[in-house]
C-alpha positions as CSV (number, residue, x, y, z in Angstrom):
1,M,-28.3,1.3,8.0
2,P,-25.5,4.0,8.3
3,E,-23.0,1.6,9.8
4,G,-23.9,-1.3,7.4
5,G,-26.5,-4.0,7.7
6,F,-30.2,-3.8,7.1
7,A,-33.4,-3.3,9.0
8,A,-36.9,-4.6,8.1
9,A,-40.2,-3.9,9.6
10,G,-43.5,-5.6,9.4
11,Y,-45.9,-7.7,11.6
12,T,-46.2,-11.2,12.8
13,V,-49.2,-13.3,13.8
14,D,-49.4,-16.4,15.9
15,S,-51.8,-16.4,18.9
16,L,-51.1,-12.6,19.0
17,M,-50.5,-10.0,16.4
18,R,-47.3,-7.9,16.9
19,A,-45.4,-5.2,15.2
20,L,-42.0,-6.6,14.1
21,L,-38.5,-5.2,13.7
22,I,-35.6,-7.4,12.4
23,V,-32.1,-6.2,12.2
24,Y,-29.5,-8.0,10.0
25,D,-25.8,-7.6,9.6
26,E,-24.1,-7.1,6.2
27,D,-24.2,-10.9,5.5
28,G,-27.9,-11.2,6.2
29,D,-27.6,-12.9,9.6
30,T,-30.1,-11.8,12.2
31,V,-28.6,-9.5,14.9
32,F,-31.9,-9.2,16.9
33,T,-35.7,-9.3,16.5
34,A,-38.0,-7.0,18.4
35,Q,-41.8,-7.5,18.7
36,F,-44.5,-5.2,20.1
37,P,-48.2,-6.1,20.7
38,N,-51.0,-3.6,20.6
39,P,-50.7,-1.3,23.7
40,Y,-54.4,-2.1,24.5
41,Y,-54.0,-5.9,24.5
42,P,-56.0,-7.9,25.4
43,D,-58.9,-5.5,24.7
44,E,-57.5,-4.8,21.2
45,G,-55.1,-7.0,19.2
46,F,-54.8,-5.3,15.8
47,I,-51.4,-3.7,15.1
48,F,-49.9,-3.3,11.5
49,T,-46.6,-1.7,10.8
50,R,-46.8,0.7,7.8
51,D,-43.3,2.3,7.7
52,I,-39.9,2.4,9.4
53,E,-37.4,5.3,9.8
54,I,-33.8,4.3,10.5
55,L,-32.1,6.9,12.8
56,E,-28.5,7.3,13.8
57,N,-29.3,6.2,17.3
58,G,-32.3,3.9,16.8
59,Y,-35.6,3.5,14.9
60,L,-39.1,4.8,14.5
61,L,-41.9,2.4,13.7
62,L,-45.1,3.8,12.3
63,N,-48.0,1.5,13.3
64,W,-51.7,1.3,12.5
65,I,-53.6,0.1,15.6
66,G,-57.0,-0.6,16.9
67,S,-58.2,1.3,20.0
68,P,-60.9,0.4,22.5
69,E,-61.8,4.1,22.8
70,G,-64.7,5.2,20.5
71,I,-66.5,2.9,18.0
72,N,-64.4,0.7,15.8
73,N,-61.6,3.2,16.2
74,D,-58.3,3.0,14.5
75,E,-55.3,5.2,15.5
76,I,-51.8,6.0,14.6
77,Q,-48.9,4.8,16.8
78,I,-45.2,5.8,16.9
79,L,-42.7,3.5,18.6
80,R,-39.3,5.1,19.3
81,L,-36.7,2.4,19.8
82,N,-33.0,2.5,20.6
83,K,-30.2,0.8,18.6
84,E,-30.9,-2.5,20.4
85,G,-34.6,-2.4,19.6
86,E,-35.7,-1.5,23.1
87,L,-38.7,0.8,23.5
88,L,-37.9,4.4,24.6
89,W,-41.3,5.9,24.1
90,E,-44.7,5.3,22.5
91,E,-47.2,7.9,21.3
92,E,-50.7,7.6,19.8
93,Y,-52.4,10.1,17.5
94,G,-56.1,10.3,16.4
95,I,-59.6,11.1,17.6
96,T,-62.3,8.7,18.8
97,S,-65.0,9.8,16.3
98,K,-62.9,9.1,13.2
99,D,-60.5,6.4,11.8
100,D,-56.9,7.5,11.5
101,T,-54.8,5.5,9.1
102,P,-51.0,6.1,8.7
103,H,-49.1,5.6,5.5
104,N,-45.5,6.8,5.8
105,I,-42.9,8.8,7.7
106,I,-40.8,11.5,6.2
107,A,-37.6,12.4,8.0
108,T,-36.6,16.1,8.1
109,P,-33.7,17.9,10.0
110,S,-36.2,19.2,12.6
111,G,-38.5,16.2,13.1
112,Y,-40.7,13.7,11.3
113,I,-43.7,14.2,9.1
114,I,-46.5,11.6,9.3
115,V,-48.7,11.3,6.2
116,S,-52.1,9.7,6.9
117,I,-55.9,9.6,6.2
118,R,-58.7,10.6,8.6
119,D,-62.2,9.4,7.7
120,N,-65.5,8.3,9.2
121,T,-65.7,4.8,7.8
122,N,-65.6,3.5,11.4
123,V,-69.1,4.9,12.1
124,A,-70.7,5.7,8.7
125,R,-72.1,3.5,5.9
126,Q,-73.0,6.5,3.7
127,N,-72.4,10.3,3.7
128,Y,-68.7,9.6,3.9
129,E,-66.0,12.0,5.0
130,A,-62.3,11.6,4.1
131,R,-59.4,14.0,4.4
132,N,-55.6,13.8,4.1
133,H,-54.1,14.3,7.5
134,I,-50.4,15.3,7.6
135,F,-48.6,16.3,10.8
136,K,-45.1,16.9,12.1
137,I,-43.6,15.7,15.4
138,N,-40.3,16.5,17.1
139,E,-37.8,14.0,18.6
140,D,-40.1,13.6,21.6
141,G,-43.2,12.9,19.6
142,D,-44.9,16.3,20.3
143,V,-47.0,17.6,17.4
144,L,-45.5,20.7,15.8
145,W,-48.1,21.4,13.1
146,E,-51.0,19.7,11.3
147,Y,-52.5,19.9,7.8
148,F,-55.9,18.7,6.6
149,S,-57.1,18.6,3.1
150,P,-60.3,20.8,2.5
151,T,-63.6,19.7,4.0
152,G,-66.2,18.7,1.5
153,E,-63.7,16.9,-0.7
154,L,-63.3,13.1,-0.5
155,R,-59.6,12.4,-0.3
156,G,-58.4,9.1,0.9
157,K,-57.7,5.4,0.0
158,E,-53.9,6.2,0.0
159,G,-52.2,9.0,1.8
160,R,-48.5,8.7,1.0
161,G,-46.2,11.7,0.7
162,I,-42.7,12.6,-0.4
163,A,-40.6,15.6,0.5
164,T,-39.7,17.8,-2.5
165,T,-36.5,19.8,-3.0
166,D,-38.4,23.2,-2.7
167,G,-39.4,22.4,0.9
168,G,-42.9,21.2,0.0
169,L,-44.6,17.9,-0.2
170,L,-46.0,15.8,-3.0
171,V,-49.1,13.9,-1.7
172,I,-50.2,10.7,-3.4
173,T,-53.8,9.9,-2.6
174,G,-57.3,9.3,-4.1
175,Q,-60.3,11.4,-5.0
176,G,-63.4,9.6,-3.8
177,V,-66.8,9.1,-5.3
178,E,-69.6,7.8,-3.1
179,V,-71.6,5.2,-5.0
180,Y,-75.2,4.3,-4.0
181,I,-75.6,0.7,-2.9
182,N,-79.0,0.7,-1.1
183,P,-80.9,3.2,1.1
184,E,-78.7,2.4,4.1
185,T,-75.3,1.9,2.4
186,G,-73.0,3.6,0.1
187,Q,-69.5,2.6,-1.1
188,M,-66.3,4.7,-1.6
189,R,-64.6,4.3,-5.0
190,W,-61.5,6.1,-6.0
191,H,-59.7,7.9,-8.8
192,N,-55.9,8.2,-8.4
193,Y,-55.0,11.8,-7.3
194,V,-51.8,13.8,-6.7
195,F,-51.5,17.2,-5.2
196,K,-48.5,19.5,-4.3
197,L,-48.1,21.5,-1.1
198,D,-45.5,24.3,-0.9
199,S,-43.2,25.0,2.0
200,S,-46.0,26.8,3.8
201,R,-48.4,23.8,3.3
202,Q,-50.5,25.7,0.8
203,E,-51.8,23.7,-2.1
204,E,-50.1,24.6,-5.4
205,W,-51.8,22.2,-7.8
206,S,-53.6,18.9,-8.1
207,V,-54.0,16.4,-10.9
208,L,-56.0,13.2,-11.5
209,V,-54.2,10.1,-12.8
210,R,-57.2,8.2,-14.1
211,D,-59.0,6.7,-17.0
212,S,-62.2,8.0,-18.7
213,F,-64.6,5.9,-16.7
214,Q,-66.4,6.9,-13.5
215,A,-64.8,5.7,-10.3
216,I,-65.7,2.0,-10.7
217,S,-63.4,0.3,-8.3
218,Y,-62.2,0.5,-4.7
219,N,-58.8,-0.9,-6.0
220,N,-57.5,2.2,-8.0
221,Q,-54.4,3.1,-6.0
222,L,-51.1,5.0,-6.5
223,T,-48.5,3.5,-4.1
224,S,-45.3,5.4,-4.7
225,G,-43.8,8.6,-6.2
226,I,-40.4,10.3,-6.7
227,E,-39.1,13.7,-7.8
228,V,-37.3,13.2,-11.1
229,Q,-33.6,13.8,-10.8
230,D,-33.3,16.4,-13.7
231,G,-35.9,18.7,-12.0
232,S,-38.5,18.2,-14.7
233,G,-41.3,17.0,-12.4
234,Y,-42.5,13.9,-10.6
235,A,-43.2,10.3,-11.4
236,V,-45.9,8.3,-9.7
237,A,-46.8,4.6,-10.0
238,G,-49.5,2.1,-8.8
239,N,-52.4,0.4,-10.4
240,L,-55.5,1.5,-12.3
241,I,-58.7,-0.3,-13.2
242,E,-60.1,-0.4,-16.7
243,G,-63.5,-1.6,-17.9
244,T,-66.8,-1.7,-16.1
245,P,-68.4,-4.1,-13.7
246,E,-70.8,-5.2,-16.5
247,D,-68.1,-6.3,-19.0
248,G,-65.2,-7.1,-16.8
249,L,-62.3,-5.3,-15.0
250,Y,-58.6,-5.1,-16.0
251,F,-56.1,-4.3,-13.3
252,D,-53.1,-2.5,-15.0
253,G,-49.8,-1.3,-13.6
254,V,-49.5,2.4,-14.3
255,L,-46.6,4.9,-14.4
256,A,-47.2,8.6,-15.0
257,K,-45.1,11.7,-15.2
258,I,-46.3,15.1,-13.9
259,S,-44.5,18.3,-14.7
260,S,-43.3,20.7,-11.9
261,D,-46.4,22.8,-12.4
262,G,-48.9,20.0,-12.2
263,V,-49.5,19.0,-15.9
264,L,-49.9,15.3,-16.5
265,L,-47.3,14.7,-19.3
266,W,-47.8,11.0,-20.0
267,K,-49.2,7.9,-18.6
268,R,-48.2,4.3,-19.4
269,Y,-50.1,1.1,-18.7
270,Y,-48.4,-2.3,-18.4
271,Q,-50.0,-5.8,-18.5
272,H,-48.3,-9.1,-18.2
273,I,-50.3,-11.7,-20.2
274,P,-50.2,-15.2,-18.7
275,S,-54.0,-15.4,-19.0
276,Q,-57.1,-13.2,-19.1
277,N,-58.3,-11.3,-16.0
278,T,-54.7,-10.9,-14.6
279,R,-54.3,-8.3,-11.9
280,H,-51.2,-6.1,-11.9
281,Y,-49.9,-4.1,-8.9
282,I,-46.9,-1.8,-8.8
283,N,-45.8,-1.3,-5.2
284,D,-42.6,0.8,-5.4
285,L,-40.7,3.0,-7.8
286,A,-37.1,4.3,-8.1
287,Q,-35.2,6.2,-10.7
288,A,-32.2,4.5,-12.4
289,P,-28.9,6.2,-13.1
290,D,-29.7,6.4,-16.8
291,G,-32.8,8.5,-16.1
292,G,-35.2,5.6,-16.5
293,F,-37.4,4.0,-13.9
294,I,-37.4,0.7,-12.0
295,M,-40.7,-0.6,-10.6
296,V,-41.5,-3.6,-8.4
297,G,-44.8,-5.2,-7.7
298,E,-46.8,-8.4,-8.3
299,V,-48.9,-10.1,-10.9
300,R,-51.9,-12.1,-9.8
301,D,-53.3,-14.6,-12.2
302,T,-56.9,-15.3,-11.1
303,I,-57.2,-18.5,-13.3
304,N,-53.8,-20.3,-13.7
305,A,-51.0,-21.3,-11.4
306,P,-48.7,-19.7,-10.2
307,R,-51.4,-17.4,-8.9
308,Q,-48.9,-14.8,-7.6
309,Q,-45.6,-13.7,-9.0
310,G,-43.1,-11.0,-8.2
311,W,-42.9,-8.3,-10.9
312,L,-39.9,-6.2,-11.9
313,L,-39.9,-3.6,-14.7
314,K,-37.2,-1.3,-16.0
315,V,-38.4,1.4,-18.4
316,D,-36.7,4.4,-20.0
317,E,-37.2,8.0,-19.1
318,Y,-40.4,8.1,-21.1
319,G,-41.9,5.1,-19.4
320,C,-41.3,2.9,-22.5
321,L,-40.5,-0.8,-22.4
322,V,-40.6,-0.7,-26.2
323,P,-38.1,1.9,-27.4
324,G,-39.6,4.8,-29.2
325,C,-43.1,4.6,-27.7
326,E,-42.8,8.3,-26.8
327,L,-42.7,9.1,-30.5
328,V,-46.2,7.8,-31.1
329,S,-48.3,11.0,-31.3
330,G,-51.9,10.0,-30.8
331,V,-52.4,7.2,-33.3
332,K,-51.5,6.6,-36.9
333,S,-53.4,4.9,-39.7
334,S,-53.4,1.2,-40.3
335,D,-51.9,-0.1,-43.6
336,D,-55.2,-1.8,-44.2
337,S,-57.2,0.8,-46.2
338,K,-60.4,-1.1,-45.5
339,S,-60.1,-0.6,-41.7
340,S,-61.5,2.6,-40.2
341,D,-59.5,2.1,-37.0
342,D,-56.3,3.9,-36.3
343,F,-53.6,2.2,-34.2
344,T,-49.9,1.6,-33.7
345,L,-48.3,-1.8,-33.1
346,L,-44.7,-2.1,-32.1
347,L,-42.8,-5.2,-31.0
348,Y,-39.6,-5.5,-29.0
349,P,-37.1,-7.2,-28.8
350,N,-36.9,-8.9,-32.2
351,P,-35.5,-11.6,-32.1
352,V,-36.9,-12.5,-28.7
353,S,-36.1,-15.3,-26.3
354,E,-38.5,-15.2,-23.3
355,E,-40.9,-12.2,-23.3
356,L,-42.3,-10.2,-26.3
357,Q,-43.1,-6.6,-25.4
358,V,-46.0,-5.3,-27.5
359,Y,-46.7,-1.6,-27.5
360,F,-50.3,-1.0,-28.8
361,S,-52.0,2.4,-29.2
362,G,-55.5,2.6,-30.6
363,P,-59.1,3.7,-30.0
364,A,-60.2,3.7,-26.4
365,G,-62.9,1.5,-25.1
366,G,-63.8,-2.1,-26.1
367,E,-61.6,-5.1,-26.3
368,H,-58.7,-5.5,-28.7
369,H,-57.8,-9.1,-29.7
370,F,-54.5,-10.6,-30.8
371,R,-53.1,-14.0,-31.7
372,I,-49.7,-15.5,-32.5
373,L,-49.3,-17.8,-35.6
374,D,-46.2,-19.7,-36.8
375,A,-45.0,-19.7,-40.4
376,Q,-47.3,-22.6,-41.2
377,G,-50.3,-20.6,-40.0
378,R,-50.8,-22.7,-36.8
379,E,-52.2,-20.7,-33.9
380,W,-50.0,-20.8,-30.7
381,R,-51.5,-18.0,-28.5
382,R,-54.6,-15.8,-28.3
383,F,-55.1,-12.9,-25.9
384,S,-56.9,-9.5,-25.6
385,T,-56.7,-6.2,-23.9
386,R,-58.7,-3.1,-23.2
387,L,-57.6,0.5,-23.8
388,P,-58.7,3.2,-21.4
389,A,-59.2,6.7,-22.7
390,S,-56.7,9.3,-21.4
391,P,-58.6,12.6,-21.2
392,D,-56.2,14.0,-18.6
393,V,-53.0,13.7,-20.6
394,A,-51.7,16.8,-22.2
395,G,-52.4,16.9,-26.0
396,H,-54.4,13.6,-26.1
397,A,-57.9,14.8,-25.5
398,G,-59.1,11.3,-24.8
399,R,-59.2,10.1,-28.4
400,S,-56.8,7.2,-28.0
401,S,-54.8,5.4,-25.4
402,E,-52.0,2.9,-25.2
403,V,-50.7,-0.2,-23.3
404,T,-47.6,-2.3,-23.2
405,L,-48.4,-6.0,-23.2
406,L,-45.8,-8.4,-21.8
407,V,-46.3,-11.7,-23.6
408,E,-44.4,-14.8,-22.5
409,V,-43.1,-16.7,-25.6
410,D,-40.4,-18.9,-24.0
411,E,-42.5,-22.1,-24.7
412,L,-42.6,-21.4,-28.5
413,P,-40.1,-23.5,-30.6
414,A,-37.5,-21.4,-32.3
415,G,-38.6,-20.0,-35.7
416,V,-40.6,-17.2,-37.4
417,Y,-44.0,-16.1,-36.0
418,Y,-46.6,-13.5,-36.7
419,L,-48.6,-11.4,-34.2
420,Q,-52.0,-10.5,-35.6
421,Y,-54.3,-7.8,-34.4
422,L,-58.0,-8.6,-35.0
423,R,-61.2,-6.6,-34.9
424,E,-64.5,-8.3,-35.2
425,G,-62.6,-11.5,-36.1
426,K,-60.8,-9.9,-39.0
427,V,-57.0,-9.4,-39.3
428,V,-56.3,-5.7,-39.6
429,A,-52.6,-5.7,-38.8
430,M,-49.7,-8.3,-38.6
431,E,-46.1,-8.0,-37.4
432,G,-43.5,-10.7,-37.7
433,F,-40.9,-11.7,-35.1
434,V,-38.2,-14.3,-34.6
435,K,-38.2,-16.6,-31.6
436,R,-34.7,-17.7,-30.7
């Protein structure tokens, strides 16, 4: 907060669900707690805080609420609070025939921009409609203008936005594909999608941040974005699904850079490897003073405990955990002349203490298998990954892809080890490393 201390917003559930604001002093001690039930309680109880804006004289809470008006109707609620957390005014936004789902608030000198999604999932099970809905309110909650993405396009899943230095908006969302389930039901699945609005709210460009597969999952989602400090474009982060429902899904963390004119420059995938079928989520993104990026999220292991861990990544300005990954142009030939596959295999750091970072670039599609052996040839670890194609990255044309694998090695005794890359059970590459 401007005067020091911190504010956190969320929700709490006991016998009743409430929006929640907690204000702390600089030492982390609670100054006050404020809670707010759904305004339609007891007819409706659902209320979920999506964002907070800290003002000089109070707070704005952006809530997603259930409304008794219409059928299964969700709406957007703004709570304006004073410095003590007392309610000054409350406004709701939405229509009864559609669901309105808020995502974030953007403060401007002349009011506040609300970035949201409007869709018909409350009343439809097929023939879906979804649009980005962005509107601006003044200090009293009155709507000053509204923007809707074009009709006939399915845009939804996420509807987050950031203000850009040219007075426009970068909108982080999804491009939908309706998938047939049965004669009465379809399902929305998503590709990650970014578009740019100018200061007049006219669309300048759009870009997909996706793999080469059809939209195979509801879980593809970009969660955050920033304008890069040197003016070279934008960075967006989230998660992206690889594979197919038939041969398994891989949930990768993803970071991508987009130029100022909407060209996808590069896209990096990250996987932490405690086991197979681990799911990776990046929830927030910031730029570090050195020009690199810091990402926070979570890793969910579907097999082993602990099932859920916090995840923190620091990469350089090219999205590399392994230094020099930006120098890999497409792929290069293996040293094994008998192998027809092309790939790059880089290890960092070496020597290593806790986590070995493995940069791997190779042919897209199918699984790629690895194992770790000690100097006596004993196997200590085995794991695999899948490489998605990257048809949308400038200069790559979908012929190869890359991933950075984060492999825990702290349980290995100190000594010399070898990481082997296998295809069809045969070793086609091997790199050595030292475990401290």
